[in-house]
C-alpha positions as CSV (number, residue, x, y, z in Angstrom):
1,M,48.1,-23.8,7.8
2,G,46.9,-27.0,6.3
3,K,44.6,-27.7,9.2
4,L,43.1,-24.2,8.9
5,I,42.1,-24.8,5.2
6,R,40.1,-27.9,6.2
7,F,37.8,-25.6,8.3
8,I,37.0,-23.1,5.5
9,P,34.0,-25.1,4.2
10,L,32.6,-25.4,7.8
11,I,33.1,-21.6,8.3
12,L,31.4,-20.8,5.0
13,F,28.5,-23.2,5.8
14,V,27.9,-21.5,9.2
15,V,28.0,-18.0,7.6
16,L,25.6,-19.1,4.9
17,G,23.3,-20.6,7.5
18,V,23.2,-17.4,9.5
19,V,22.4,-15.4,6.4
20,L,19.6,-17.8,5.3
21,Y,18.2,-17.8,8.9
22,R,18.1,-14.0,8.9
23,G,16.3,-14.0,5.5
24,L,13.6,-16.4,6.7
25,S,12.8,-14.2,9.7
26,L,11.9,-11.2,7.5
27,N,8.3,-10.2,6.6
28,P,7.9,-10.2,2.8
29,T,4.9,-7.9,2.9
30,E,6.8,-5.2,4.8
31,L,8.5,-3.1,2.2
32,P,10.9,-0.5,3.5
33,S,9.9,2.9,2.2
34,A,11.8,6.2,2.3
35,L,8.4,7.9,2.4
36,V,7.2,6.4,5.7
37,N,6.9,9.4,8.1
38,Q,7.0,11.8,5.1
39,Q,4.3,13.9,3.5
40,F,2.2,12.1,0.8
41,P,3.6,13.3,-2.5
42,E,1.9,16.1,-4.4
43,F,-0.1,14.9,-7.4
44,S,-2.4,16.1,-10.1
45,L,-4.1,13.2,-11.9
46,Y,-7.4,12.5,-13.5
47,S,-10.0,10.3,-12.0
48,V,-10.5,6.8,-13.4
49,N,-14.3,7.4,-13.8
50,D,-14.0,10.9,-15.3
51,E,-11.1,11.8,-17.6
52,K,-12.0,15.5,-17.3
53,T,-11.9,15.6,-13.4
54,L,-8.5,16.5,-12.2
55,K,-7.7,15.5,-8.6
56,T,-5.0,16.8,-6.3
57,N,-4.0,16.4,-2.7
58,A,-6.5,19.1,-1.9
59,D,-9.3,16.7,-2.8
60,F,-8.3,14.3,0.0
61,K,-10.9,14.5,2.9
62,A,-9.6,15.4,6.3
63,G,-8.8,12.5,8.6
64,I,-7.2,9.1,8.1
65,K,-6.8,7.9,4.5
66,L,-6.0,4.6,2.9
67,V,-4.5,4.7,-0.6
68,N,-4.9,1.4,-2.3
69,V,-2.8,0.7,-5.5
70,W,-4.7,-1.6,-7.8
71,G,-5.0,-2.9,-11.4
72,T,-7.4,-4.9,-13.3
73,W,-4.6,-7.3,-14.4
74,C,-3.9,-8.1,-10.8
75,P,-5.5,-11.3,-9.4
76,S,-4.6,-10.3,-5.8
77,C,-6.4,-7.0,-6.3
78,R,-9.5,-8.9,-7.3
79,A,-9.1,-11.1,-4.2
80,E,-8.9,-8.1,-1.8
81,H,-11.7,-6.1,-3.6
82,E,-14.6,-7.5,-1.6
83,Y,-12.8,-6.7,1.6
84,L,-12.1,-3.2,0.5
85,L,-15.9,-2.8,-0.2
86,K,-16.5,-3.9,3.4
87,L,-13.9,-1.5,4.7
88,S,-15.4,1.4,2.7
89,K,-18.5,1.3,4.8
90,T,-16.7,2.6,7.9
91,N,-16.5,6.3,8.8
92,R,-13.1,5.9,10.5
93,F,-11.1,6.5,7.3
94,T,-11.5,7.2,3.6
95,I,-10.2,4.9,0.9
96,Y,-8.7,6.2,-2.3
97,G,-7.6,4.2,-5.3
98,L,-4.5,4.5,-7.4
99,N,-5.0,2.6,-10.7
100,Y,-1.5,1.3,-11.6
101,D,-0.3,0.3,-15.0
102,D,-3.7,-0.2,-16.5
103,E,-6.2,0.9,-19.2
104,R,-8.9,3.4,-18.2
105,A,-11.7,1.5,-19.9
106,A,-10.8,-1.7,-18.2
107,A,-10.6,0.0,-14.8
108,Q,-14.0,1.7,-15.3
109,K,-15.5,-1.7,-16.3
110,W,-14.0,-3.3,-13.2
111,L,-15.4,-0.7,-10.8
112,A,-18.8,-0.8,-12.5
113,A,-19.0,-4.6,-12.3
114,L,-17.4,-5.3,-8.8
115,G,-18.4,-2.1,-6.9
116,N,-16.4,1.0,-6.1
117,P,-14.9,1.1,-2.6
118,Y,-13.0,4.4,-3.4
119,Q,-13.9,8.0,-2.6
120,F,-12.2,8.4,-6.0
121,S,-9.6,6.5,-7.9
122,L,-6.7,8.2,-9.7
123,F,-5.7,7.1,-13.1
124,D,-1.9,7.2,-13.1
125,E,-1.4,6.8,-16.8
126,L,2.3,7.8,-16.8
127,G,3.1,6.1,-13.5
128,K,4.5,9.3,-11.9
129,L,2.7,9.0,-8.6
130,S,3.3,5.3,-8.5
131,I,7.0,5.9,-9.0
132,N,7.1,8.7,-6.3
133,L,5.5,6.2,-3.9
134,G,8.0,3.5,-4.8
135,V,5.3,1.1,-5.9
136,Y,6.7,-2.3,-6.8
137,A,3.4,-4.0,-7.9
138,A,-0.2,-4.2,-6.9
139,P,-1.8,-4.4,-4.5
140,E,-0.1,-2.1,-2.1
141,T,-1.9,0.0,0.6
142,F,-0.6,3.1,2.3
143,V,-2.0,4.5,5.5
144,I,-1.9,8.3,5.6
145,D,-2.7,10.1,8.8
146,H,-4.7,13.2,9.4
147,N,-1.6,15.4,8.7
148,N,-1.1,13.7,5.3
149,I,1.9,11.8,6.6
150,I,2.5,8.3,5.3
151,R,2.5,6.0,8.3
152,K,2.5,2.5,6.7
153,R,3.1,0.8,3.5
154,F,1.8,-2.7,3.0
155,A,2.4,-5.0,0.0
156,G,-0.2,-7.7,-0.7
157,P,-3.9,-8.2,-0.5
158,L,-5.8,-7.1,2.5
159,N,-8.1,-9.5,4.4
160,A,-9.6,-9.6,7.9
161,N,-6.6,-11.2,9.6
162,I,-4.1,-8.8,8.0
163,W,-6.3,-5.9,8.9
164,R,-6.7,-7.0,12.5
165,H,-2.9,-7.4,13.0
166,E,-1.3,-4.9,10.7
167,F,-3.7,-2.1,10.3
168,E,-6.2,-1.9,13.2
169,P,-3.6,-1.0,15.9
170,L,-2.2,1.8,13.7
171,I,-5.6,3.2,12.9
172,A,-6.5,3.2,16.6
173,Q,-3.1,4.9,17.4
174,I,-3.7,7.6,14.8
175,E,-7.3,8.1,16.1
176,S,-5.8,8.6,19.6
177,E,-3.3,11.1,18.2
178,Q,-6.1,12.9,16.4
179,Q,-8.2,13.2,19.5
180,A,-5.1,14.5,21.5
181,G,-4.6,17.2,18.8
182,K,-1.2,15.9,17.6
């Protein structure tokens, strides 16, 4: 029994090492979401740019959609904004914004000064849609397919490298599914 007690620290060290090694292999930008492979939640929110224009799921264009969660208080959102402007020039998908935990006037000023990559941006004043999507912080980007099914959730700012590795293969796959009538 006395000899066994001497090995307890070694056993604990090995177990701790395995747990830490497993943690280091995880991707911090990949957030699990119960909504992946589920319908995009129903919403009824006003536009950032027009507080009298109510938007709903019916206002989404047909096809592939990116929903980008952003806020004027978010330095990473500012870093990815130029790339979103570049992406908005494509006709492969439509980008929508979800203004998160922000003030409408600040959001309007931001879009006027930096450019507006969004078909429209929703002002989620009470945070209801953000909560339904399980948003932790900004920026987060969701890929929604042509059937309004959430296919991906990505936390962090987008750039060319991330787009090429994380998004481009999925967009191509959804386009293939769309052409096949799935």
